[in-house]
C-alpha positions in Angstrom: 17.4 -18.3 5.0 18.0 -14.5 3.7 16.1 -11.5 5.2 14.1 -11.4 1.9 12.9 -14.7 2.4 12.3 -14.1 6.1 10.6 -11.0 5.5 8.6 -12.3 2.7 7.2 -15.5 4.8 5.9 -12.9 7.6 3.7 -11.0 5.1 2.5 -14.1 3.1 1.6 -16.0 5.8 -1.6 -15.1 7.8 -5.5 -14.8 7.8 -7.8 -11.8 7.0 -9.2 -12.4 10.4 -6.0 -11.8 12.0 -5.3 -9.0 14.9 -2.1 -7.6 13.7 -1.4 -6.1 10.4 1.7 -8.4 9.9 -0.5 -11.7 10.5 -2.8 -10.5 7.4 -2.1 -12.5 4.4 -0.3 -9.8 2.1 0.1 -10.3 -1.6 4.0 -9.4 -2.4 6.1 -9.0 -5.6 9.9 -9.6 -5.2 12.5 -8.1 -7.8 16.3 -6.3 -7.4 16.7 -2.8 -7.8 18.6 -1.9 -10.7 21.6 -0.2 -9.6 25.0 -1.0 -7.6 23.9 -1.2 -4.1 22.9 -4.9 -4.3 19.0 -4.3 -2.8 15.8 -6.3 -3.4 12.4 -4.6 -3.4 9.6 -6.0 -1.8 6.5 -4.4 -2.6 3.2 -5.6 -0.1 -0.3 -5.4 -0.7 -3.5 -5.9 0.9 -6.8 -4.9 0.1 -7.8 -3.7 3.4 -4.6 -1.3 3.3 -4.8 1.5 0.7 -1.2 2.1 0.3 1.4 -0.4 -1.1 4.0 -1.0 1.6 7.8 -1.3 -0.2 10.4 -3.1 1.5 13.8 -2.0 0.5 16.2 -4.9 2.0 20.0 -3.9 1.6 23.1 -5.8 3.4 22.3 -4.0 6.7 19.2 -2.2 6.7 15.6 -2.7 5.8 13.6 0.8 4.6 10.1 0.3 5.0 8.2 2.8 2.9 4.8 4.0 2.3 4.4 6.3 -1.1 0.5 7.4 -1.5 1.4 8.7 -5.1 0.1 12.0 -4.4 2.6 14.3 -6.3 3.1 18.2 -5.0 5.0 19.6 -7.9 2.2 20.8 -9.7 1.1 23.1 -6.6 1.2 26.2 -6.2 4.5 27.6 -4.7 2.7 28.9 -1.5 1.0 25.5 -1.0 4.2 23.6 -1.6 6.0 25.4 0.9 3.1 24.8 3.0 3.1 21.1 2.3 6.8 21.1 2.8 7.2 22.6 5.8 4.7 20.2 7.4 6.5 17.4 6.3 9.5 18.9 8.3 7.4 19.4 11.5 6.4 15.5 11.1 10.2 14.7 11.1 10.2 16.2 14.7 7.2 14.8 16.0 7.3 11.2 14.7 9.3 8.4 16.6 11.1 5.8 14.5 9.4 7.5 11.4 10.7 9.8 8.7 8.8 12.2 6.2 10.2 13.3 2.9 9.9 13.5 -1.0 10.4 11.1 -3.8 10.4 10.9 -7.6 10.6 13.6 -10.2 6.7 14.7 -8.9 7.9 15.2 -5.1 5.5 12.8 -3.8 5.5 13.0 -0.2 6.3 9.7 1.6 6.9 8.4 5.2 9.5 5.8 6.1 10.9 3.6 8.7 14.5 2.3 8.7 15.2 -1.1 10.5 18.6 -2.4 11.4 18.5 -6.1 10.0 21.4 -6.8 13.0 18.8 -7.5 15.6 15.5 -7.4 13.7 12.4 -9.9 14.8 9.3 -10.5 13.6 7.7 -8.2 16.8 9.9 -5.2 15.7 8.7 -5.4 11.8 5.2 -5.6 13.2 5.6 -2.8 15.0 7.4 -0.8 12.2 4.5 -1.8 9.6 1.6 -0.8 11.8 3.5 2.7 12.6 4.1 3.2 9.1 0.4 2.6 8.2 -0.9 5.0 10.7 1.7 7.6 10.1 0.7 7.3 6.3 -3.2 8.3 7.5 -1.6 11.2 9.8 0.2 12.7 7.1 -2.3 12.6 4.4 -4.6 14.4 7.4 -2.2 16.7 8.4 -0.9 17.8 4.7 -4.6 18.6 3.8 -5.0 15.7 0.9 -7.9 13.5 2.2 -9.7 14.3 -0.7 -7.1 13.1 -3.5 -6.4 10.3 -1.1 -10.0 9.2 -1.1 -10.1 9.4 -4.6 -6.8 7.2 -5.1 -8.5 4.6 -2.7 -11.6 5.0 -5.2 -9.7 4.4 -8.1 -7.5 1.2 -6.6 -10.8 -0.3 -5.7 -12.1 0.4 -9.3 -8.8 -1.2 -10.8 -8.9 -4.2 -8.7 -12.8 -4.9 -9.6 -12.1 -4.1 -13.3 -9.6 -6.6 -13.3 -11.7 -9.4 -11.5 -14.7 -8.7 -14.2 -12.4 -9.0 -17.1 -11.1 -12.3 -15.6 -14.6 -13.8 -15.6 -15.1 -13.7 -11.9 -18.8 -13.3 -10.7 -20.0 -10.0 -9.0 -21.0 -11.8 -6.3 -17.6 -13.2 -5.8 -16.4 -9.8 -6.1 -18.7 -8.5 -3.7 -17.1 -11.2 -0.9 -13.8 -10.2 -1.8 -14.3 -6.4 -1.4 -16.5 -6.8 2.3 -14.3 -9.9 3.7 -10.9 -8.6 2.5 -11.4 -4.9 1.4 -13.0 -4.2 4.7 -16.2 -2.5 2.7 -19.5 -2.2 3.6 -22.0 -3.9 1.6 -23.5 -0.8 0.0 -20.2 1.1 -0.4 -18.9 -2.4 -2.4 -22.0 -2.7 -4.4 -21.6 0.9 -5.9 -18.2 0.3 -6.6 -18.7 -3.3 -8.2 -21.7 -1.5 -10.5 -19.9 1.5 -11.2 -17.1 -0.5 -12.7 -18.9 -2.8 -14.7 -21.1 -0.2 -16.0 -17.7 2.0 -17.3 -16.0 -1.3 -18.5 -19.5 -2.4 -20.7 -19.5 1.3 -21.8 -15.7 0.9 -22.9 -15.9 -2.2 -24.8 -19.3 -1.1 -26.5 -17.4 1.8 -27.8 -14.5 -0.5 -29.0 -16.6 -2.7 -30.8 -18.5 0.6 -32.3 -15.0 1.5 -33.4 -14.2 -1.9 -34.9 -17.2 -1.9 -36.9 -16.3 1.5 -38.1 -13.5 0.9 -39.1 -14.0 -2.1 -41.3 -11.9 -4.5 -43.2 -9.7 -2.1 -44.5 -8.1 -2.0 -48.2 -6.7 -4.5 -50.0 -3.6 -4.8 -52.1 -2.3 -7.2 -54.3 
């Protein structure tokens, strides 16, 4: 069995009441990375974890990366320097992990590199746990808590909107948010009602636009 299959199986098999992160039932997508390195990307997500975890599997190493998608390139130079200085300090304070920047938007990321020569399930679980905890700490240290809260809210709203459009009932979505997403009932109800209202308004606006547009000119 290849490491791609092994890691995918570790992530997919589990239950929501598990004691360890790796034993959650993660949703995964797998695709080859479009470069000359023959690497494969496994993108793993779970409603209780606010970040997607990207696992890049190569010939000798697996890189676990969390990118909270909080750009810093638009920040004022003084603020950028403050953030980058703290990222450098993180690299001397964290065990097994490293912090850095990726992409044109200079998103802060946190990463763990694992040697496939000696990797086992326990080591992978430890790395995954450290990564998630480290990402939370990074957000706090960089003073990006407000941006992260908005990111998490938007993530839940996107999930709810997709489920509503697929025809799921509000009760079913509430159950999902509470039991799989880890939200309390009141917070879950607020997210569902707010998203349903916005979705309904959007659909009404589209319907009015279609009516106002009319059938259009006829030719011929």
